[in-house]
C-alpha positions as CSV (number, residue, x, y, z in Angstrom):
1,M,14.5,60.0,2.5
2,A,14.3,60.9,6.3
3,A,11.0,62.1,7.8
4,P,10.9,65.7,8.8
5,A,11.5,66.4,12.5
6,A,8.4,67.0,14.5
7,A,7.8,70.5,15.8
8,P,8.1,70.8,19.6
9,A,4.8,70.5,21.4
10,K,3.3,73.7,22.7
11,S,2.5,73.8,26.3
12,A,-1.2,74.3,27.1
13,T,-0.4,76.6,30.0
14,K,0.7,80.1,29.4
15,K,4.0,81.1,30.9
16,S,4.2,84.5,32.3
17,A,6.9,86.8,31.1
18,P,9.7,87.6,33.5
19,A,9.3,90.8,35.4
20,P,11.1,93.8,34.1
21,S,14.4,94.4,35.8
22,N,14.2,98.1,36.0
23,N,14.5,98.2,39.8
24,A,17.4,100.4,40.8
25,S,20.3,99.1,42.7
26,D,21.1,100.4,46.2
27,S,23.9,102.5,44.9
28,D,21.7,104.0,42.1
29,I,19.1,104.9,44.7
30,A,21.7,106.5,46.9
31,A,23.1,108.5,44.0
32,A,19.7,109.6,42.8
33,K,18.6,110.7,46.3
34,S,21.8,112.7,46.8
35,S,21.2,114.5,43.5
36,G,17.5,115.2,44.3
37,K,16.0,113.0,41.7
38,V,12.6,111.3,41.9
39,W,11.6,107.8,40.9
40,V,9.0,107.8,38.1
41,N,6.7,104.8,37.9
42,L,6.2,104.5,34.1
43,D,3.0,102.4,34.5
44,S,1.1,104.5,37.0
45,K,2.4,107.9,35.9
46,V,3.2,108.7,39.6
47,Y,6.6,109.8,40.9
48,H,8.1,109.2,44.3
49,K,10.4,111.5,46.2
50,S,11.3,108.9,48.8
51,G,9.6,106.0,50.6
52,R,8.7,102.4,50.0
53,W,8.5,102.6,46.2
54,Y,11.5,104.8,45.5
55,G,13.5,102.9,43.0
56,K,11.5,99.7,43.6
57,T,8.7,99.6,41.0
58,K,9.0,97.1,38.1
59,S,8.9,99.8,35.5
60,G,10.5,103.1,36.3
61,K,13.4,105.5,36.0
62,F,15.0,108.4,37.8
63,M,14.6,112.0,36.6
64,T,14.4,115.5,38.2
65,E,11.1,116.5,39.7
66,D,10.7,119.3,37.1
67,E,11.2,116.7,34.3
68,A,8.6,114.5,35.8
69,K,6.1,117.3,36.1
70,A,6.8,118.4,32.5
71,A,6.2,114.9,31.3
72,G,2.8,114.8,33.0
73,Y,3.7,112.6,36.0
74,K,2.0,113.4,39.3
75,A,3.5,113.3,42.8
76,A,2.6,110.2,45.0
77,Q,0.1,111.1,47.7
78,G,2.2,109.7,50.6
79,D,5.5,111.3,49.7
């Protein structure tokens, strides 16, 4: 009778999970800007109308400003 296969050794170091890929593409950003949508950062609960973080945070999505406000998101201070 064959010996059971050994389970793979677990690494002592913790591997970090890959970053979410919710960043918008350049074409998505252009389309959203032209339709007046804001970028909502789902983690910070802040929305961006333009600027450095528009479409660039790890966890976010586009929606209208009215939808963002109704969902409880606040406007970014620098926008």
